[in-house]
C-alpha positions in Angstrom: 0.3 -0.2 0.1 1.6 3.2 -0.8 0.9 6.2 1.5 -0.3 9.7 0.8 -1.3 11.5 4.1 1.3 9.6 6.4 4.9 8.8 6.4 6.6 5.8 7.1 10.0 3.9 7.6 11.9 1.5 9.8 15.8 2.1 10.4 17.9 0.7 13.2 15.0 -0.9 14.7 13.3 2.4 15.0 9.4 2.9 13.1 8.7 6.6 12.5 5.2 7.2 11.7 4.6 11.2 11.2 0.7 11.7 10.0 1.1 14.5 6.8 -1.3 16.4 6.3 -0.1 19.8 7.0 -2.2 21.8 5.7 -5.4 20.5 7.4 -3.5 20.0 10.8 -3.1 16.3 10.0 -6.7 15.9 10.8 -8.0 12.2 10.3 -10.2 11.4 7.2 -10.5 8.0 6.1 -7.6 7.4 4.2 -5.1 8.8 6.7 -6.9 6.3 9.0 -6.6 3.4 6.7 -2.7 4.3 6.2 -1.9 4.6 9.6 -4.0 1.1 10.4 -1.7 -0.4 7.4 1.7 1.1 8.9 0.6 0.0 12.2 0.0 -4.0 11.1 3.3 -3.7 9.3 4.9 -2.1 12.6 3.4 -5.4 14.4 4.4 -7.4 11.9 8.3 -6.7 11.2 11.2 -8.1 13.0 13.1 -5.1 12.6 10.9 -2.6 14.1 11.3 -2.4 17.9 10.6 1.2 18.9 7.5 3.1 17.2 7.6 6.9 17.3 4.5 9.0 16.0 4.3 12.6 15.2 3.0 15.2 12.5 4.3 16.9 9.7 4.1 20.8 9.7 3.1 23.1 12.4 0.4 20.9 14.2 0.3 17.4 15.6 -3.2 16.6 14.9 -6.8 18.7 14.8 -8.8 15.4 15.7 -11.2 14.5 12.9 -11.6 16.5 9.6 -14.9 18.0 10.0 -15.5 18.1 6.3 -15.6 14.2 6.2 -18.3 14.9 8.9 -20.3 17.8 7.8 -23.9 17.8 8.0 -25.4 20.0 5.7 -29.4 21.0 6.4 -31.8 18.4 5.7 -29.5 15.8 5.3 -28.9 12.6 7.2 -27.4 12.7 10.6 -24.0 10.9 10.1 -23.5 7.7 12.6 -20.4 9.0 14.6 -20.3 6.2 16.4 -19.1 3.7 13.8 -16.5 5.7 12.9 -15.4 5.2 16.0 -15.8 1.5 16.6 -14.1 0.9 12.5 -11.2 3.5 12.9 -10.3 5.4 16.3 -10.6 2.3 18.5 -8.8 -0.1 16.9 -6.1 2.6 16.5 -5.8 3.5 20.3 -6.1 -0.2 21.4 -3.1 -1.2 18.7 -1.2 2.0 20.2 -1.7 1.1 23.8 -1.1 -2.7 23.4 1.6 -2.7 21.0 4.5 -5.1 22.6 7.6 -2.3 22.2 7.8 1.5 23.3 5.8 4.2 21.7 6.7 7.4 21.8 4.7 10.1 20.8 6.2 13.6 19.9 3.7 16.4 19.5 4.3 19.2 17.5 2.1 22.4 17.8 -1.5 22.0 18.0 -2.9 18.6 19.8 -6.8 18.8 19.4 -9.9 16.3 19.8 -8.8 13.2 19.0 -5.3 14.4 18.3 -5.2 15.4 22.1 -6.1 12.0 23.2 -3.6 9.9 20.8 -0.6 10.8 22.9 -2.4 9.7 26.0 -2.7 6.1 25.0 1.2 6.8 23.8 3.9 5.2 26.5 6.1 8.6 26.2 4.8 11.4 24.9 7.5 14.4 24.8 5.8 18.3 23.6 7.3 21.2 22.0 7.4 24.1 24.3 5.1 25.7 21.4 2.4 22.9 21.4 -1.1 23.1 23.1 -3.6 20.4 23.9 -7.4 21.0 23.5 -10.4 18.6 24.6 -12.5 20.6 21.7 -15.1 18.1 21.5 -17.7 20.2 23.8 -17.4 23.0 21.8 -19.5 21.1 18.8 -21.6 19.1 21.3 -19.5 15.8 21.0 -18.1 13.5 24.1 -14.2 13.0 24.4 -13.4 10.2 22.5 -10.0 7.8 21.9 -10.0 7.0 25.4 -10.0 10.4 26.5 -12.7 9.9 29.1 -10.6 6.7 30.2 -7.3 8.4 30.6 -7.9 12.1 32.2 -9.6 10.8 35.3 -6.5 8.4 35.7 -4.2 11.3 34.7 -4.9 14.3 36.1 -8.1 13.2 38.3 -11.8 13.9 38.4 -12.1 17.3 39.1 -9.6 18.6 36.9 -10.5 15.9 34.0 -14.2 16.8 34.0 -13.1 21.0 33.6 -10.8 19.7 30.6 -13.7 18.3 28.4 -16.7 20.4 29.9 -14.7 23.5 29.0 -12.4 22.8 26.5 -9.7 25.1 27.5 -6.5 25.5 25.8 -3.6 24.1 27.8 0.1 24.5 27.3 3.0 22.0 26.8 4.0 22.9 30.5 0.8 23.0 31.7 0.4 19.1 30.3 3.5 17.9 31.8 2.6 19.8 35.3 -0.5 17.9 35.6 1.0 14.6 34.3 -0.2 14.4 30.5 2.8 13.8 29.1 6.4 13.2 30.0 8.6 16.2 29.2 8.6 19.6 27.0 11.3 20.4 25.0 12.5 22.9 22.9 10.9 23.2 19.4 13.9 22.9 17.3 14.7 20.2 19.7 11.9 18.3 19.5 12.1 15.6 16.7 15.8 15.2 17.7 15.2 14.6 21.1 12.5 12.0 20.1 14.7 10.1 17.9 17.5 10.4 20.7 14.6 8.5 23.1 13.8 6.0 20.1 17.1 5.0 19.1 17.9 4.5 23.3 15.0 2.0 23.6 15.9 0.4 20.6 19.3 -1.0 22.0 17.4 -2.1 25.3 15.7 -5.2 25.9 12.2 -4.6 24.3 10.8 -7.5 24.9 10.9 -7.1 29.1 9.8 -3.7 28.2 6.4 -5.0 26.4 6.0 -6.5 29.1 6.6 -3.9 31.5 3.8 -1.7 29.8 1.7 -5.0 30.3 1.8 -5.1 33.6 1.3 -1.2 34.4 -1.8 -1.3 32.0 -3.4 -4.0 33.8 -2.4 -2.2 36.9 -5.7 0.6 36.4 -8.1 -2.4 36.6 -6.5 -5.4 38.6 -6.8 -5.8 42.6 -3.8 -6.0 44.1 -3.0 -9.7 44.1 -4.2 -10.1 40.6 -1.6 -7.5 40.0 1.0 -9.6 41.7 -0.4 -12.8 39.9 0.5 -11.2 36.9 4.1 -9.8 38.0 4.6 -13.6 39.0 3.3 -15.0 35.1 5.2 -11.9 33.7 8.3 -12.6 35.1 8.2 -16.7 34.3 7.9 -14.9 30.6 10.9 -12.1 31.3 13.1 -15.0 32.7 13.1 -17.4 29.4 14.1 -14.4 27.1 17.0 -14.5 25.5 17.9 -10.7 26.0 17.5 -11.8 29.9 20.2 -14.0 29.5 22.3 -11.5 27.5 21.6 -9.2 30.4 22.8 -11.0 32.9 25.9 -12.9 31.3 26.7 -8.7 29.9 26.9 -8.2 33.8 28.8 -10.7 35.1 31.5 -10.2 32.3 31.2 -6.5 32.2 30.6 -6.2 28.6 27.9 -4.4 26.9 24.8 -6.2 26.5 23.1 -7.0 22.7 19.8 -7.2 23.3 17.6 -8.4 19.9 14.2 -7.9 21.6 13.4 -11.7 21.9 
């Protein structure tokens, strides 16, 4: 499949997926959804990809849904937005959350609507200092989607989550970092380099084990304490049987640099 609305490559263990509709602030239309889906499918199937870096081209990360694809003209039939979420947004968010590798998001410029919630499904999110986040759904009578109503209360607490969702106020990258919505703010001209540096570092690490860490932390949001202890036992059993664990211990004992393979 050739790509028109995204840029996609895999190099030295890092899969880079960049939304590429800069004239529309990288808002999603159906074609871009299909292209992102195909790229994520390739990432999951790849033996080379060990980290995913998600970002956007131009002056914005993502303005959410392209409303021209969902325009409601007077007298026309009302769209089924639930179908759009079920077919496109939910599978994308689930894939990002469950991908068995670290997912880094680099937010450049505005992140609005679904574009503000996609980074919350990623593992480590960097944002340019000029970036901003807007839960814009309330401005047009909609409900936060792409996992927003699940992620926001868990990240910032219910009171702040309701304020963000009901008021739709723009918050800066610095505010997002202070609230715990993102990992780190970096200078605008350093965003891509810092994100790639982080991705390349993670690609050299025991990514099989990192995927298990990600799985355990995600499960902790709904597990009881005892269930989480049992999951830790089960995942540690898997980790202890990995080639990466054997390599890490061997390198530690021999005082050499480990060469992890993500297996």
